[in-house]
C-alpha positions in Angstrom: 2.7 13.8 13.9 2.0 10.3 14.9 4.2 8.4 11.8 7.2 10.8 12.0 9.8 8.3 12.7 12.8 9.8 15.6 15.5 7.7 13.3 16.7 9.1 9.9 16.3 7.0 7.1 19.0 4.1 6.3 19.6 5.2 3.0 18.8 8.7 2.1 16.7 9.1 -1.1 18.6 9.7 -4.1 19.0 13.6 -4.5 17.8 15.4 -7.6 21.5 16.7 -8.4 22.3 13.0 -9.2 19.6 12.2 -11.1 20.8 10.8 -14.4 18.9 11.0 -17.7 17.2 6.8 -17.2 16.1 8.4 -13.7 15.0 11.7 -14.7 12.5 9.6 -17.4 11.6 7.3 -14.5 10.6 10.2 -12.2 8.8 12.3 -14.6 6.5 9.4 -15.3 5.6 7.9 -11.1 2.7 9.2 -9.1 4.5 12.9 -7.8 6.9 13.3 -10.9 9.8 15.3 -10.3 8.7 18.2 -9.0 7.5 16.6 -5.4 9.2 12.9 -6.0 8.0 10.9 -3.6 10.6 9.3 -1.0 9.9 5.8 -1.8 10.8 6.1 -5.6 13.9 8.1 -4.9 14.9 5.6 -2.5 14.5 2.8 -4.2 16.3 4.1 -7.2 19.4 3.3 -5.8 18.9 0.1 -7.7 18.0 1.6 -10.6 17.3 -1.7 -12.8 15.3 -3.5 -9.9 13.3 0.2 -9.3 12.0 0.1 -13.1 11.1 -3.4 -13.0 9.3 -2.8 -9.7 7.2 -0.3 -10.7 6.1 -1.7 -13.9 5.1 -4.9 -11.4 3.5 -2.4 -9.0 1.6 -0.3 -11.9 -0.1 -3.8 -13.0 -1.4 -4.4 -9.4 -2.4 -1.1 -9.3 -4.3 -0.9 -12.6 -5.2 -4.6 -12.5 -8.7 -6.5 -13.0 -9.8 -6.3 -9.1 -12.3 -3.4 -8.7 -11.0 -0.4 -7.6 -12.6 -0.2 -4.4 -11.5 -3.6 -3.2 -7.6 -3.1 -4.2 -7.7 -0.2 -2.0 -9.7 -1.7 0.8 -7.1 -4.7 0.5 -3.6 -2.5 0.2 -4.9 -0.2 3.4 -5.9 -3.1 5.4 -2.3 -4.8 4.4 -0.5 -1.6 5.5 -2.1 -1.5 8.9 -1.6 -5.0 9.6 2.1 -5.1 8.5 2.9 -1.5 9.9 3.5 -0.3 6.4 2.7 3.4 7.7 4.1 5.0 4.6 1.6 3.0 2.2 -1.2 3.5 4.5 -0.8 7.3 4.5 -0.3 7.0 0.9 -3.4 5.2 0.1 -5.6 6.8 2.3 -6.7 9.6 -0.5 -6.2 6.9 -3.1 -9.2 4.5 -1.2 -11.3 7.7 -0.4 -11.0 8.0 -4.4 -12.4 4.8 -4.6 -15.3 5.4 -2.0 -14.0 4.1 0.3 -15.8 6.2 3.6 -14.5 8.2 6.4 -15.9 5.3 9.2 -14.3 2.8 6.8 -10.1 4.0 6.7 -10.8 4.1 10.6 -12.1 0.3 10.7 -9.0 -0.4 8.3 -6.5 0.6 10.6 -8.3 -1.1 13.5 -11.3 -2.8 14.4 -13.3 -4.0 10.9 -16.0 -4.9 13.3 -17.0 -1.4 13.8 -18.3 -1.6 9.8 -20.8 -3.5 8.6 -18.7 -4.6 5.5 -20.2 -6.6 2.6 -19.5 -10.6 3.0 -17.3 -10.7 -0.2 -15.5 -7.1 0.8 -15.3 -8.6 4.4 -13.9 -12.1 2.7 -11.2 -10.3 1.0 -10.4 -8.4 4.1 -9.8 -11.6 6.1 -7.5 -12.8 3.9 -5.4 -10.2 4.9 -5.9 -10.6 8.3 -5.8 -14.3 7.7 -2.0 -13.9 6.2 -0.8 -11.8 9.0 -2.2 -14.1 11.3 -1.6 -17.7 9.7 0.4 -17.2 6.8 -1.7 -18.4 4.1 -6.3 -17.5 3.3 -8.3 -20.9 4.9 -11.0 -22.5 3.0 -13.9 -20.9 4.5 -12.6 -17.2 3.1 -11.2 -19.0 -0.3 -14.9 -20.2 -0.9 -16.3 -16.8 -0.7 -13.9 -15.5 -2.3 -13.7 -17.5 -5.3 -17.4 -17.4 -5.7 -16.8 -13.6 -6.8 -13.5 -13.9 -8.3 -12.3 -16.1 -11.3 -8.9 -17.9 -11.0 -6.6 -14.8 -12.4 -8.5 -12.5 -10.1 -7.9 -14.6 -7.0 -4.0 -14.6 -7.9 -4.3 -11.2 -8.2 -5.7 -10.2 -4.6 -2.8 -12.9 -3.5 0.0 -10.8 -5.3 -1.3 -7.4 -3.7 -1.5 -8.5 -0.2 2.0 -9.8 -0.8 3.5 -6.8 -2.7 2.0 -4.6 0.4 3.5 -7.1 3.0 6.8 -7.0 1.0 6.8 -2.9 0.0 5.6 -2.3 3.9 8.6 -4.0 5.5 11.1 -3.2 3.4 10.1 0.8 3.9 9.8 0.1 7.2 13.4 -1.6 7.2 14.7 1.8 5.3 13.1 4.1 7.7 11.6 5.6 3.9 10.1 9.2 5.4 6.7 10.3 4.8 6.5 13.7 3.0 4.6 16.2 5.0 1.3 15.9 2.9 1.1 12.6 3.1 1.7 12.9 7.0 -1.2 15.4 7.2 -3.4 13.1 5.8 -2.6 10.2 8.1 -2.6 12.4 10.9 -6.3 13.3 9.8 -7.7 9.7 10.4 -7.6 7.9 13.2 -6.0 4.4 13.7 -4.0 2.8 11.5 -0.3 1.9 11.8 1.6 3.3 14.5 
């Protein structure tokens, strides 16, 4: 069990017994639903208005204009580079559903050079690495990205990176625990955040 933090969450998830009607409706609508609620949702529910608005923003990013495969490549690489264990584990299955292979998943959680990436995908992954290393995307990488994406898609790509950077740091600071099913998926892939 690679990711399990030895320390308890700093803020425990809101227990089902404390869900009001509004939170119940929100939980019914999120992945995992209210039957097996994900800890990210039940933890962020401590701030209900922010949680509700964040769900809308995150939902727009997950169903935006970027191709699904590109979106998941960027999310997984961002989770890896910013030590986002929770997001890494939860996006492995989503990435595989978008056609990311097992060898690509391993490369995303370590050395990108172990896979022969399409030049456009490599530029998107480089944008993540440059953001992690230098705080912004270089002109050379931007040139490749802008040859494939329009202005709105470029903004979406940058917002996607920034959102998962933010989410990774918030969840890590809160010590949000992984659910057992997500832990099992993460344990099956070599590499990733540790």
